[in-house]
N, C-alpha and C positions, 0 to 999 in steps of 0.2 A: 556330213551332218550326222545328228546320231540320230536313230531311228527310237522313239520312246514308247512306241506302238504295243513293243511286244512285252514291255512291262506294266503297261496298264491293261493287257488283256490277259494278264496275267492276275494282275491284283482282279478284276472285274470278276473274275472266275471264280474268286474266293467263295465260301458260303461265310457270311460276316453275317454270323447273329447279334446282335450288340445288347446283354443282360443289363437294364441300368442300372441293376443292385450290384453288378462285379465292375460298371467303369470308374478310373478312379480308384483314389483310395485315399483314408481320412490319414492325415496330417496333422498328431499335435505339438504343434512348435514349442519351444520350450520357454523358460518365464523370462529368458535374457533376450526374447526377440521385443523389440519394442512395440507400446503402443495394442500389446495382445493384451486381453483381460487376465491371462495370467500373470504377466508385468504387472498391471496394474495392484493385481490382488497380493501379490509377492511383495510391494512396495508398501502397501496399507500394514501389512499383517507385520512387515520388519521394524515399521513404526509403533505397532502396539504394544511389540515386543520390548522394545525401547521405555515407550511408557510403562509399562508393568516393573521394570526391572529400576529402572532410573527415576520414576516418580512422572506428573505433568511437568510438560515444557513450556516453558518464561518463555520464550522467543520463537516466533513465526516467522521469518522471515524469507519476502519474496524478491527475486532480482528479474528484472527488465533491459533488454538492447536499448541504447537511443540510439538511432540514425545519426544524429548529429555529432560523435565521438569523434573527437581526431584524427586518432585512430584508423577510420573508417574513410573520414575524406578526402584523408590525404592518399587514397589507394584509387579514390575515383579520378574518371579524365573529365576536362569538361563538358557542360549538360548531360551527364551521368547524376544520375543518384542511389543510397544505397544498394536498393530493391534489382539495381541490374549486376550487383557482385555481392548472392546471397552467402559467397563461400568466406569473401574475407566479411562481412557483418557475422558469420558464422565464429569464425578463427577469431578476432576481435572479442565478441561474446565471452567465449570459452575463457580468454587469457583474462578477463575482469570477474568471470566465476571464482576461477582461480586462486586471483589476487583477493577475493572477499575468502574464499575459504580459509585460506592460509591464514589472512590476518584476523576471524577469528578463532582459527585452530591454534595456533602455534603462537599470534604474538599477544592476543587475548581482549581485542579491542570489547568485547563486549561481557562476558565472564569465561570462567573455565567451560568448556564443551567436554560435556560427556557423554552424548551420544549424535550422530547426526544421520540422516539420508539422501 
């Protein structure tokens, strides 16, 4: 069995005076860090740059997930709901979003896409 008291005695004999101004360090997260204010600001600035260069938008589209989509229901076992498998829900949602964006941008369901975020 190890004797940890020696290490504790060394630690307890150290002169440790912490200055609150020197504890920790400030970290500025990059704009790629989601849900950080700089991420939101970058998205806003990108949108305003598109409006400035291409003109006002004529379609504003939102897309929500339906937990009753067949692709999600198939993944569930008996007596489970979609909230029990958030990874499956997220995967199906991303699949549907990609299909929607492909249909809009490449197939041209609405109109010619000149910018998106």
